[in-house]
GUMI-233616 format. One record per residue: residue number from 1; x, y, z of N, C-alpha, C, O in turn. Coordinates in Angstrom, 3 decimals. Layout:
+-----+----------+----------+----------+----------+----------+----------+----------+----------+----------+----------+----------+----------+
! seq !      n_x !      n_y !      n_z !     ca_x !     ca_y !     ca_z !      c_x !      c_y !      c_z !      o_x !      o_y !      o_z !
+-----+----------+----------+----------+----------+----------+----------+----------+----------+----------+----------+----------+----------+
! NUM !        X !        Y !        Z !        X !        Y !        Z !        X !        Y !        Z !        X !        Y !        Z !
...
+-----+----------+----------+----------+----------+----------+----------+----------+----------+----------+----------+----------+----------+
! end
This chain:
+-----+----------+----------+----------+----------+----------+----------+----------+----------+----------+----------+----------+----------+
! seq !      n_x !      n_y !      n_z !     ca_x !     ca_y !     ca_z !      c_x !      c_y !      c_z !      o_x !      o_y !      o_z !
+-----+----------+----------+----------+----------+----------+----------+----------+----------+----------+----------+----------+----------+
!   1 !  150.595 !   65.583 !  115.851 !  149.333 !   65.876 !  115.236 !  149.516 !   65.768 !  113.728 !  150.452 !   66.339 !  113.167 !
!   2 !  148.614 !   65.030 !  113.070 !  148.759 !   64.827 !  111.626 !  148.260 !   66.041 !  110.858 !  147.500 !   66.860 !  111.374 !
!   3 !  148.707 !   66.133 !  109.613 !  148.332 !   67.297 !  108.804 !  146.850 !   67.266 !  108.446 !  146.253 !   68.328 !  108.272 !
!   4 !  146.232 !   66.089 !  108.328 !  144.792 !   66.033 !  108.020 !  143.969 !   66.520 !  109.217 !  142.917 !   67.132 !  109.037 !
!   5 !  144.445 !   66.250 !  110.432 !  143.754 !   66.741 !  111.628 !  143.866 !   68.258 !  111.703 !  142.902 !   68.942 !  112.048 !
!   6 !  145.044 !   68.779 !  111.379 !  145.227 !   70.237 !  111.376 !  144.322 !   70.899 !  110.343 !  143.714 !   71.931 !  110.624 !
!   7 !  144.227 !   70.310 !  109.143 !  143.363 !   70.874 !  108.103 !  141.901 !   70.859 !  108.538 !  141.160 !   71.808 !  108.285 !
!   8 !  141.494 !   69.780 !  109.191 !  140.114 !   69.687 !  109.673 !  139.844 !   70.747 !  110.729 !  138.797 !   71.393 !  110.701 !
!   9 !  140.775 !   70.936 !  111.660 !  140.604 !   71.951 !  112.696 !  140.566 !   73.353 !  112.100 !  139.779 !   74.189 !  112.542 !
!  10 !  141.396 !   73.618 !  111.114 !  141.399 !   74.928 !  110.454 !  140.084 !   75.140 !  109.707 !  139.520 !   76.234 !  109.749 !
!  11 !  139.590 !   74.105 !  109.024 !  138.323 !   74.225 !  108.294 !  137.161 !   74.489 !  109.260 !  136.315 !   75.341 !  108.989 !
!  12 !  137.117 !   73.765 !  110.382 !  136.060 !   73.965 !  111.364 !  136.175 !   75.366 !  111.980 !  135.165 !   76.046 !  112.162 !
!  13 !  137.376 !   75.788 !  112.292 !  137.588 !   77.137 !  112.823 !  137.136 !   78.204 !  111.842 !  136.538 !   79.206 !  112.234 !
!  14 !  137.424 !   77.987 !  110.559 !  136.988 !   78.930 !  109.527 !  135.472 !   78.999 !  109.426 !  134.910 !   80.081 !  109.257 !
!  15 !  134.805 !   77.848 !  109.527 !  133.336 !   77.828 !  109.496 !  132.738 !   78.553 !  110.694 !  131.766 !   79.295 !  110.552 !
!  16 !  133.312 !   78.341 !  111.869 !  132.829 !   79.021 !  113.072 !  133.025 !   80.528 !  112.939 !  132.134 !   81.301 !  113.288 !
!  17 !  134.170 !   80.945 !  112.442 !  134.443 !   82.369 !  112.240 !  133.486 !   82.973 !  111.213 !  132.981 !   84.077 !  111.419 !
!  18 !  133.229 !   82.266 !  110.112 !  132.298 !   82.757 !  109.091 !  130.884 !   82.878 !  109.657 !  130.178 !   83.841 !  109.358 !
!  19 !  130.469 !   81.905 !  110.473 !  129.142 !   81.964 !  111.095 !  129.047 !   83.147 !  112.049 !  128.019 !   83.824 !  112.092 !
!  20 !  130.105 !   83.407 !  112.815 !  130.104 !   84.540 !  113.741 !  130.024 !   85.866 !  112.991 !  129.299 !   86.767 !  113.411 !
!  21 !  130.749 !   85.997 !  111.901 !  130.710 !   87.221 !  111.096 !  129.325 !   87.404 !  110.472 !  128.790 !   88.512 !  110.447 !
!  22 !  128.754 !   86.316 !  109.973 !  127.408 !   86.383 !  109.406 !  126.375 !   86.796 !  110.438 !  125.493 !   87.604 !  110.148 !
!  23 !  126.477 !   86.243 !  111.646 !  125.558 !   86.597 !  112.729 !  125.712 !   88.060 !  113.104 !  124.717 !   88.756 !  113.308 !
!  24 !  126.947 !   88.534 !  113.198 !  127.177 !   89.943 !  113.542 !  126.614 !   90.871 !  112.466 !  126.041 !   91.912 !  112.789 !
!  25 !  126.770 !   90.508 !  111.199 !  126.230 !   91.325 !  110.121 !  124.708 !   91.345 !  110.176 !  124.097 !   92.395 !  109.976 !
!  26 !  124.089 !   90.200 !  110.444 !  122.636 !   90.123 !  110.559 !  122.135 !   90.981 !  111.713 !  121.155 !   91.710 !  111.559 !
!  27 !  122.789 !   90.903 !  112.859 !  122.368 !   91.702 !  114.015 !  122.544 !   93.194 !  113.744 !  121.749 !   94.007 !  114.215 !
!  28 !  123.557 !   93.549 !  113.004 !  123.758 !   94.950 !  112.658 !  122.644 !   95.488 !  111.779 !  122.296 !   96.665 !  111.875 !
!  29 !  122.079 !   94.647 !  110.926 !  120.981 !   95.066 !  110.066 !  119.669 !   95.122 !  110.832 !  118.859 !   96.020 !  110.604 !
!  30 !  119.446 !   94.170 !  111.743 !  118.186 !   94.081 !  112.468 !  118.106 !   95.132 !  113.565 !  117.089 !   95.811 !  113.711 !
!  31 !  119.165 !   95.262 !  114.324 !  119.157 !   96.185 !  115.467 !  119.347 !   97.608 !  114.991 !  120.026 !   97.861 !  113.996 !
!  32 !  118.729 !   98.552 !  115.727 !  118.953 !   99.963 !  115.445 !  119.711 !  100.547 !  116.616 !  119.268 !  100.441 !  117.760 !
!  33 !  120.823 !  101.147 !  116.350 !  121.641 !  101.729 !  117.405 !  121.466 !  103.231 !  117.362 !  121.845 !  103.889 !  116.394 !
!  34 !  120.869 !  103.781 !  118.458 !  120.628 !  105.215 !  118.526 !  119.586 !  105.613 !  117.499 !  118.664 !  104.846 !  117.221 !
!  35 !  119.720 !  106.778 !  116.945 !  118.786 !  107.252 !  115.939 !  119.397 !  107.146 !  114.558 !  119.052 !  107.917 !  113.662 !
!  36 !  120.312 !  106.189 !  114.377 !  121.083 !  106.064 !  113.162 !  120.299 !  106.093 !  111.869 !  120.842 !  106.479 !  110.834 !
!  37 !  119.005 !  105.686 !  111.897 !  118.236 !  105.667 !  110.679 !  117.675 !  107.035 !  110.345 !  117.840 !  108.001 !  111.090 !
!  38 !  117.008 !  107.089 !  109.206 !  116.368 !  108.343 !  108.843 !  115.075 !  108.472 !  109.627 !  114.467 !  107.470 !  110.003 !
!  39 !  114.668 !  109.672 !  109.866 !  113.450 !  109.912 !  110.617 !  113.532 !  111.242 !  111.319 !  114.464 !  112.020 !  111.116 !
!  40 !  112.531 !  111.491 !  112.156 !  112.525 !  112.733 !  112.911 !  112.184 !  112.447 !  114.362 !  111.502 !  111.472 !  114.680 !
!  41 !  112.672 !  113.317 !  115.236 !  112.528 !  113.141 !  116.679 !  111.260 !  113.822 !  117.193 !  110.904 !  114.920 !  116.764 !
!  42 !  110.595 !  113.144 !  118.120 !  109.488 !  113.704 !  118.876 !  109.749 !  113.426 !  120.340 !  110.482 !  112.494 !  120.671 !
!  43 !  109.160 !  114.224 !  121.226 !  109.342 !  113.986 !  122.653 !  107.991 !  113.845 !  123.324 !  106.969 !  114.303 !  122.813 !
!  44 !  108.009 !  113.197 !  124.489 !  106.803 !  113.018 !  125.300 !  107.237 !  112.824 !  126.742 !  108.348 !  112.366 !  127.009 !
!  45 !  106.354 !  113.175 !  127.672 !  106.642 !  113.048 !  129.091 !  105.621 !  112.089 !  129.702 !  104.415 !  112.321 !  129.619 !
!  46 !  106.116 !  111.000 !  130.320 !  105.249 !  109.969 !  130.888 !  105.352 !  109.940 !  132.403 !  106.414 !  110.196 !  132.970 !
!  47 !  104.229 !  109.624 !  133.057 !  104.234 !  109.410 !  134.502 !  105.007 !  108.141 !  134.831 !  105.760 !  108.101 !  135.804 !
!  48 !  104.819 !  107.099 !  134.014 !  105.539 !  105.837 !  134.195 !  105.824 !  105.237 !  132.829 !  104.928 !  105.129 !  131.992 !
!  49 !  107.067 !  104.848 !  132.606 !  107.450 !  104.234 !  131.343 !  107.986 !  102.824 !  131.600 !  108.859 !  102.329 !  130.887 !
!  50 !  107.438 !  102.198 !  132.633 !  107.849 !  100.864 !  133.060 !  107.770 !   99.868 !  131.906 !  106.760 !   99.794 !  131.207 !
!  51 !  108.834 !   99.111 !  131.717 !  108.877 !   98.077 !  130.691 !  109.356 !   98.545 !  129.338 !  109.506 !   97.734 !  128.425 !
!  52 !  109.604 !   99.846 !  129.184 !  110.095 !  100.399 !  127.917 !  111.515 !  100.887 !  128.140 !  111.817 !  101.464 !  129.184 !
!  53 !  112.379 !  100.662 !  127.177 !  113.764 !  101.118 !  127.285 !  114.205 !  101.667 !  125.930 !  113.478 !  101.565 !  124.942 !
!  54 !  115.377 !  102.238 !  125.898 !  115.925 !  102.725 !  124.631 !  116.029 !  101.540 !  123.675 !  116.575 !  100.493 !  124.024 !
!  55 !  115.507 !  101.715 !  122.484 !  115.491 !  100.645 !  121.495 !  114.133 !   99.974 !  121.365 !  113.913 !   99.201 !  120.432 !
!  56 !  113.208 !  100.260 !  122.296 !  111.864 !   99.682 !  122.200 !  111.147 !  100.209 !  120.960 !  111.438 !  101.302 !  120.474 !
!  57 !  110.200 !   99.407 !  120.457 !  109.447 !   99.778 !  119.270 !  108.480 !  100.922 !  119.539 !  107.943 !  101.058 !  120.639 !
!  58 !  108.269 !  101.736 !  118.521 !  107.176 !  102.700 !  118.472 !  106.281 !  102.203 !  117.346 !  106.725 !  102.057 !  116.207 !
!  59 !  105.006 !  101.940 !  117.672 !  104.098 !  101.345 !  116.694 !  102.879 !  102.230 !  116.453 !  102.423 !  102.962 !  117.331 !
!  60 !  102.380 !  102.133 !  115.242 !  101.161 !  102.813 !  114.832 !  100.318 !  101.757 !  114.132 !  100.747 !  101.201 !  113.121 !
!  61 !   99.124 !  101.469 !  114.653 !   98.235 !  100.441 !  114.111 !   98.934 !   99.075 !  114.073 !   98.684 !   98.271 !  113.176 !
!  62 !   99.800 !   98.822 !  115.043 !  100.496 !   97.539 !  115.123 !  101.734 !   97.430 !  114.258 !  102.412 !   96.403 !  114.285 !
!  63 !  102.043 !   98.459 !  113.495 !  103.196 !   98.448 !  112.593 !  104.304 !   99.300 !  113.195 !  104.060 !  100.421 !  113.642 !
!  64 !  105.532 !   98.764 !  113.205 !  106.657 !   99.527 !  113.740 !  106.948 !  100.718 !  112.840 !  107.203 !  100.570 !  111.645 !
!  65 !  106.903 !  101.921 !  113.449 !  107.175 !  103.147 !  112.692 !  108.326 !  103.939 !  113.301 !  108.660 !  105.023 !  112.822 !
!  66 !  108.927 !  103.401 !  114.350 !  110.021 !  104.123 !  114.982 !  110.591 !  103.383 !  116.157 !  110.281 !  102.216 !  116.397 !
!  67 !  111.446 !  104.093 !  116.899 !  112.183 !  103.514 !  118.008 !  112.327 !  104.546 !  119.114 !  112.436 !  105.744 !  118.852 !
!  68 !  112.325 !  104.069 !  120.348 !  112.619 !  104.942 !  121.489 !  114.120 !  105.205 !  121.480 !  114.913 !  104.263 !  121.480 !
!  69 !  114.518 !  106.477 !  121.472 !  115.942 !  106.814 !  121.382 !  116.510 !  107.431 !  122.654 !  117.727 !  107.557 !  122.792 !
!  70 !  115.638 !  107.817 !  123.585 !  116.162 !  108.409 !  124.817 !  115.118 !  108.430 !  125.920 !  113.940 !  108.688 !  125.676 !
!  71 !  115.567 !  108.154 !  127.135 !  114.705 !  108.221 !  128.322 !  115.530 !  108.836 !  129.442 !  116.639 !  108.386 !  129.730 !
!  72 !  114.975 !  109.875 !  130.076 !  115.657 !  110.444 !  131.237 !  114.616 !  110.974 !  132.209 !  113.528 !  111.389 !  131.812 !
!  73 !  114.960 !  110.954 !  133.466 !  114.069 !  111.414 !  134.521 !  114.193 !  112.920 !  134.677 !  115.300 !  113.451 !  134.768 !
!  74 !  113.055 !  113.612 !  134.708 !  113.043 !  115.043 !  134.989 !  113.056 !  115.195 !  136.505 !  112.086 !  114.811 !  137.159 !
!  75 !  114.140 !  115.752 !  137.094 !  114.247 !  115.825 !  138.556 !  113.257 !  116.792 !  139.200 !  113.074 !  116.759 !  140.417 !
!  76 !  112.619 !  117.647 !  138.414 !  111.653 !  118.600 !  138.958 !  110.247 !  117.996 !  138.979 !  109.560 !  118.056 !  139.999 !
!  77 !  109.820 !  117.412 !  137.852 !  108.459 !  116.874 !  137.754 !  108.379 !  115.389 !  138.092 !  107.286 !  114.857 !  138.287 !
!  78 !  109.523 !  114.717 !  138.162 !  109.609 !  113.274 !  138.408 !  108.867 !  112.475 !  137.333 !  108.264 !  111.441 !  137.620 !
!  79 !  108.919 !  112.963 !  136.111 !  108.332 !  112.271 !  134.971 !  109.454 !  111.778 !  134.069 !  110.566 !  112.307 !  134.100 !
!  80 !  109.157 !  110.768 !  133.270 !  110.127 !  110.204 !  132.336 !  110.025 !  110.945 !  131.007 !  109.080 !  110.741 !  130.245 !
!  81 !  110.997 !  111.800 !  130.737 !  111.049 !  112.497 !  129.451 !  111.617 !  111.541 !  128.416 !  112.719 !  111.016 !  128.581 !
!  82 !  110.870 !  111.319 !  127.360 !  111.191 !  110.299 !  126.380 !  111.322 !  110.916 !  125.003 !  110.558 !  111.810 !  124.637 !
!  83 !  112.290 !  110.438 !  124.245 !  112.485 !  110.863 !  122.865 !  112.283 !  109.648 !  121.965 !  112.819 !  108.572 !  122.231 !
!  84 !  111.508 !  109.826 !  120.905 !  111.291 !  108.754 !  119.940 !  111.680 !  109.241 !  118.557 !  111.566 !  110.427 !  118.247 !
!  85 !  112.137 !  108.323 !  117.735 !  112.472 !  108.622 !  116.348 !  111.408 !  107.958 !  115.486 !  111.219 !  106.743 !  115.552 !
!  86 !  110.708 !  108.757 !  114.674 !  109.654 !  108.261 !  113.793 !  110.164 !  108.314 !  112.360 !  110.812 !  109.280 !  111.957 !
!  87 !  109.868 !  107.266 !  111.595 !  110.324 !  107.175 !  110.210 !  109.851 !  108.367 !  109.391 !  108.747 !  108.876 !  109.588 !
!  88 !  110.702 !  108.804 !  108.471 !  110.295 !  109.832 !  107.513 !  109.105 !  109.301 !  106.717 !  109.024 !  108.106 !  106.433 !
!  89 !  108.200 !  110.180 !  106.368 !  107.035 !  109.774 !  105.590 !  105.825 !  109.439 !  106.446 !  104.712 !  109.347 !  105.927 !
!  90 !  106.020 !  109.253 !  107.756 !  104.909 !  109.008 !  108.675 !  104.565 !  110.346 !  109.300 !  105.254 !  110.807 !  110.210 !
!  91 !  103.503 !  110.971 !  108.819 !  103.092 !  112.282 !  109.313 !  102.002 !  112.088 !  110.352 !  100.944 !  111.531 !  110.061 !
!  92 !  102.268 !  112.550 !  111.562 !  101.333 !  112.376 !  112.673 !  100.586 !  113.669 !  112.949 !  101.207 !  114.728 !  113.044 !
!  93 !   99.251 !  113.606 !  113.082 !   98.487 !  114.810 !  113.430 !   98.961 !  115.379 !  114.763 !   99.396 !  114.637 !  115.644 !
!  94 !   98.874 !  116.699 !  114.907 !   99.405 !  117.336 !  116.112 !   98.576 !  117.081 !  117.366 !   98.986 !  117.471 !  118.459 !
!  95 !   97.418 !  116.435 !  117.233 !   96.635 !  116.064 !  118.415 !   96.724 !  114.566 !  118.701 !   95.856 !  114.007 !  119.371 !
!  96 !   97.772 !  113.919 !  118.194 !   97.981 !  112.494 !  118.441 !   98.317 !  112.240 !  119.905 !   98.833 !  113.113 !  120.603 !
!  97 !   98.013 !  111.029 !  120.352 !   98.362 !  110.601 !  121.708 !   99.426 !  109.524 !  121.610 !   99.569 !  108.869 !  120.578 !
!  98 !  100.166 !  109.345 !  122.688 !  101.196 !  108.313 !  122.737 !  101.052 !  107.591 !  124.078 !  101.012 !  108.226 !  125.132 !
!  99 !  100.976 !  106.260 !  124.029 !  100.711 !  105.464 !  125.224 !  101.694 !  104.301 !  125.307 !  102.279 !  103.879 !  124.310 !
! 100 !  101.855 !  103.797 !  126.529 !  102.649 !  102.589 !  126.731 !  101.676 !  101.421 !  126.683 !  100.745 !  101.355 !  127.486 !
! 101 !  101.885 !  100.499 !  125.749 !  101.011 !   99.342 !  125.581 !  101.788 !   98.068 !  125.850 !  103.018 !   98.046 !  125.812 !
! 102 !  101.046 !   97.013 !  126.120 !  101.657 !   95.721 !  126.403 !  101.337 !   94.742 !  125.281 !  100.253 !   94.784 !  124.698 !
! 103 !  102.286 !   93.865 !  124.987 !  102.078 !   92.851 !  123.957 !  101.241 !   91.690 !  124.473 !  100.935 !   90.772 !  123.712 !
! 104 !  100.874 !   91.709 !  125.716 !  100.085 !   90.638 !  126.310 !  100.518 !   90.426 !  127.740 !  101.349 !   91.165 !  128.269 !
! 105 !   99.947 !   89.408 !  128.365 !  100.221 !   89.152 !  129.772 !  101.697 !   88.896 !  130.041 !  102.242 !   89.380 !  131.033 !
! 106 !  102.342 !   88.142 !  129.166 !  103.757 !   87.816 !  129.375 !  104.678 !   88.567 !  128.411 !  105.898 !   88.412 !  128.478 !
! 107 !  104.109 !   89.374 !  127.521 !  104.919 !   90.091 !  126.542 !  105.505 !   91.364 !  127.105 !  105.182 !   91.775 !  128.219 !
! 108 !  106.348 !   91.966 !  126.341 !  106.979 !   93.215 !  126.751 !  106.100 !   94.414 !  126.430 !  105.022 !   94.272 !  125.853 !
! 109 !  106.565 !   95.575 !  126.803 !  105.847 !   96.815 !  126.525 !  106.458 !   97.509 !  125.318 !  107.623 !   97.297 !  124.980 !
! 110 !  105.651 !   98.337 !  124.679 !  106.107 !   99.147 !  123.559 !  105.357 !  100.465 !  123.595 !  104.395 !  100.618 !  124.347 !
! 111 !  105.795 !  101.412 !  122.784 !  105.155 !  102.719 !  122.699 !  104.215 !  102.697 !  121.501 !  104.613 !  102.358 !  120.386 !
! 112 !  102.963 !  103.064 !  121.752 !  101.962 !  103.075 !  120.682 !  101.501 !  104.502 !  120.419 !  101.212 !  105.255 !  121.349 !
! 113 !  101.437 !  104.861 !  119.149 !  100.954 !  106.176 !  118.751 !   99.502 !  106.032 !  118.321 !   99.169 !  105.193 !  117.484 !
! 114 !   98.634 !  106.870 !  118.911 !   97.223 !  106.906 !  118.540 !   96.991 !  108.210 !  117.789 !   96.948 !  109.276 !  118.404 !
! 115 !   96.841 !  108.139 !  116.460 !   96.739 !  109.365 !  115.671 !   95.446 !  110.121 !  115.965 !   94.395 !  109.523 !  116.193 !
! 116 !   95.549 !  111.430 !  115.954 !   94.387 !  112.286 !  116.153 !   93.728 !  112.604 !  114.822 !   93.986 !  111.941 !  113.817 !
! 117 !   92.886 !  113.611 !  114.822 !   92.164 !  113.968 !  113.613 !   92.479 !  115.357 !  113.084 !   91.808 !  115.842 !  112.173 !
! 118 !   93.481 !  115.990 !  113.641 !   93.826 !  117.349 !  113.238 !   94.378 !  117.369 !  111.811 !   95.060 !  116.431 !  111.398 !
! 119 !   94.088 !  118.430 !  111.060 !   94.665 !  118.552 !  109.720 !   96.128 !  119.008 !  109.750 !   96.801 !  119.012 !  108.719 !
! 120 !   96.617 !  119.393 !  110.936 !   97.993 !  119.852 !  111.074 !   98.858 !  118.742 !  111.656 !   98.409 !  117.984 !  112.516 !
! 121 !  100.097 !  118.648 !  111.186 !  100.995 !  117.573 !  111.617 !  102.039 !  118.061 !  112.606 !  102.367 !  119.246 !  112.659 !
! 122 !  102.553 !  117.115 !  113.390 !  103.650 !  117.411 !  114.310 !  104.905 !  117.720 !  113.514 !  105.216 !  117.035 !  112.540 !
! 123 !  105.608 !  118.730 !  113.921 !  106.882 !  119.095 !  113.303 !  108.006 !  118.332 !  113.999 !  107.855 !  117.965 !  115.164 !
! 124 !  109.123 !  118.083 !  113.325 !  110.268 !  117.455 !  113.998 !  110.649 !  118.251 !  115.245 !  110.733 !  119.479 !  115.211 !
! 125 !  110.875 !  117.538 !  116.338 !  111.236 !  118.171 !  117.597 !  110.048 !  118.541 !  118.464 !  110.230 !  119.020 !  119.583 !
! 126 !  108.826 !  118.328 !  117.970 !  107.624 !  118.664 !  118.731 !  107.452 !  117.721 !  119.920 !  108.037 !  116.639 !  119.978 !
! 127 !  106.624 !  118.175 !  120.868 !  106.287 !  117.337 !  122.020 !  104.848 !  116.865 !  121.891 !  103.946 !  117.649 !  121.596 !
! 128 !  104.649 !  115.573 !  122.116 !  103.300 !  115.013 !  122.162 !  102.813 !  115.197 !  123.592 !  103.394 !  114.651 !  124.530 !
! 129 !  101.750 !  115.964 !  123.751 !  101.260 !  116.332 !  125.084 !  100.400 !  115.225 !  125.696 !  100.511 !  114.948 !  126.890 !
! 130 !   99.548 !  114.594 !  124.895 !   98.616 !  113.576 !  125.380 !   99.342 !  112.240 !  125.540 !   99.593 !  111.541 !  124.558 !
! 131 !   99.675 !  111.892 !  126.781 !  100.409 !  110.653 !  127.048 !   99.668 !  109.819 !  128.083 !   98.905 !  110.339 !  128.897 !
! 132 !   99.908 !  108.520 !  128.031 !   99.400 !  107.609 !  129.056 !  100.522 !  106.649 !  129.394 !  101.039 !  105.949 !  128.524 !
! 133 !  100.894 !  106.620 !  130.670 !  101.997 !  105.784 !  131.113 !  101.628 !  104.315 !  131.192 !  100.508 !  103.913 !  130.876 !
! 134 !  102.589 !  103.536 !  131.616 !  102.398 !  102.096 !  131.755 !  101.450 !  101.794 !  132.911 !  101.468 !  102.464 !  133.943 !
! 135 !  100.628 !  100.778 !  132.713 !   99.736 !  100.308 !  133.767 !  100.431 !   99.141 !  134.444 !  100.850 !   98.189 !  133.786 !
! 136 !  100.553 !   99.219 !  135.765 !  101.226 !   98.164 !  136.515 !  100.311 !   96.963 !  136.677 !   99.215 !   97.074 !  137.226 !
! 137 !  100.766 !   95.817 !  136.197 !   99.998 !   94.585 !  136.315 !   99.792 !   94.204 !  137.773 !   98.732 !   93.698 !  138.140 !
! 138 !  100.789 !   94.442 !  138.600 !  100.693 !   94.108 !  140.028 !   99.599 !   94.936 !  140.691 !   98.817 !   94.402 !  141.477 !
! 139 !   99.530 !   96.240 !  140.387 !   98.494 !   97.070 !  141.010 !   97.109 !   96.672 !  140.520 !   96.153 !   96.722 !  141.294 !
! 140 !   96.972 !   96.278 !  139.256 !   95.681 !   95.806 !  138.766 !   95.253 !   94.529 !  139.474 !   94.088 !   94.381 !  139.843 !
! 141 !   96.192 !   93.606 !  139.664 !   95.877 !   92.365 !  140.372 !   95.499 !   92.632 !  141.815 !   94.586 !   92.002 !  142.348 !
! 142 !   96.199 !   93.568 !  142.453 !   95.878 !   93.912 !  143.838 !   94.476 !   94.517 !  143.950 !   93.754 !   94.221 !  144.902 !
! 143 !   94.088 !   95.346 !  143.004 !   92.737 !   95.906 !  142.995 !   91.694 !   94.812 !  142.834 !   90.662 !   94.822 !  143.505 !
! 144 !   91.973 !   93.862 !  141.932 !   91.051 !   92.767 !  141.693 !   90.891 !   91.901 !  142.944 !   89.776 !   91.535 !  143.316 !
! 145 !   92.004 !   91.579 !  143.581 !   91.992 !   90.736 !  144.779 !   91.291 !   91.442 !  145.920 !   90.562 !   90.803 !  146.677 !
! 146 !   91.491 !   92.747 !  146.066 !   90.891 !   93.464 !  147.178 !   89.456 !   93.919 !  146.885 !   88.828 !   94.564 !  147.725 !
! 147 !   88.947 !   93.592 !  145.716 !   87.574 !   93.954 !  145.397 !   87.425 !   95.386 !  144.924 !   86.325 !   95.934 !  144.993 !
! 148 !   88.482 !   96.011 !  144.450 !   88.416 !   97.358 !  143.907 !   88.565 !   98.442 !  144.947 !   88.539 !   99.623 !  144.602 !
! 149 !   88.721 !   98.085 !  146.208 !   88.875 !   99.115 !  147.270 !   90.312 !   99.613 !  147.303 !   91.249 !   98.875 !  146.996 !
! 150 !   90.466 !  100.845 !  147.671 !   91.827 !  101.402 !  147.825 !   91.991 !  102.011 !  149.173 !   93.061 !  102.529 !  149.490 !
+-----+----------+----------+----------+----------+----------+----------+----------+----------+----------+----------+----------+----------+
! end
């Protein structure tokens, strides 16, 4: 093997390594792992949280204001107890609702906050009582096909 071939292979290997490091750094900035950012935790209990997982967006008026940080099943109520992290500076009225919304027919689901009108705000660690779970597309289609009968 000639020395020019070795230099070329080393240069190409170095470029691939630099690209991999750059990609990893970019993903580290874009992705949020756990509740690593600043913010405060809120909890909510959903009948169905289908299509949402840890790391899913929490949006207010279409703008990302937080992330889902925990989901676990309550073995007594059979509801999905969910924890979300909301950015500092986003003060939510204590009568706000939280719903599972869809980005469209083929899009994923996210958690949407619908602010209330109360003059009092949710404190860190509070529970949002007014929740609406995910709507199953399959059950909606079945209702449509069967003419709305159940």
